[in-house]
Phi, psi and omega in degrees: 000321179296322179296320181293317180295320179295320180294321180293319178297318179296318180297315181298316180297319182294316180295315182296317179297320179292328179292327183266351182276120180295143181260123181275173178276146173282166181297322180294315180298319180296318179295320179295316180297319178295321179296315178298319179297317179295321178297316178298317178297321179296317179296314180297317179297319179296317179297318180296313181297317180297317179295321180295317179296319178297318179297315180298318181294318179295320179296317179290326175297318179296319179292323176299315181297319178299315181295316180298316180294321179296314181300314181293325179295316182294312181291317182298324179298318179291323179297315182292333179271348185306132179081008180294137178249125177275107183289123179287162180293329179239136179091188183216139179239117190285316187210166180287134185265352179267201177252103188301316184214141178201165180183177179230140179265118180289141179266144180065234181268005180285137181287155174282167172231157178217137180237129184232140179230145175198158179275131182262161174249168179302129184105340175284165176206161177277184185288351175257017175067020173281123188278149175285129181256340179230124180302134180099355176298140179280125175261132176238124176242122181244117183255136180207178180242131170271099186295327182296317183256002180054061182229141169276125182234158181217137175251118180255137178225148181240358181296157182298330175237086184302143181271197180292129183296150174245190184290326180076210182240159182286131176260326186206134179270166178062039172245118188263337186209152175223116180236137185228134170244137183254128176272120184249147177250106185269347182240016173057037177250015178061032177227140181291125178268328177195160176252133183229157177290322182211113182287149175284331179230110183293340178290344179273352183285125178237348174217160175224126178262112186258135174229129175240138177258116184249142178241161179284154177290319183275151177262172177056045179266317185246159177278171180300143182168211181230160172223162179265134177267187184293340179266005180081011179275144176274119186241138178294137179293127180296174184295339181288343178054038173282154173282132181230143181206134176274143176238128186231141175207150179248132183238141177273145167276094191298336182274003176246000179228156181264346179214157181290135179275000000 
């Protein structure tokens, strides 16, 4: 009887002790758990990096579009005003007495330039924000590219007989190129017959096709590859790996046509 009681007491102690004793992980279980954790961390990290890259690219694309639209809007406004005549309250003025449009074709990788003139009214200003003080003053806006600093710049002048344009001031940064094609009307039917780099007769120009090449502010955005420039050429992406995009629009010289083309 004593043996049975002793055996029962031993059994009870052993069961109770085993019930309260915490059970640890085996080495295999620990290795499996660590592997699963590392895989999860890798997946989460990959998703985060990919999302971050997509966000950065979309943000830079949006900034490129804003810059491209701004550049075309500023230049296009002057093109559409080129040759405008401010009709005085008394008397009659038949035609614009200045040079409505002129420009230079850059050779090789050199950007083009364009110079536009029109008569301003009170409240108008040139591209450097100098206001017109006398109605009928000739406004001259000269657009060019500062290749060293990659800036679109404009020189604004208000004298009645504007002089030779200078570099002016920067209007927009991260603009690498400016290319212009002029639409000429050779048979006086107010329709473009052909587009040329440099017209022989500036009086035949009735439209201007403007292209600006804009780059992103940030570097290391895109992988190695090619991009299209303003001439439609495929160019290798430079080492800075900036995002680059050409923006093109065609503007009418409204004061040389009777209807919109």
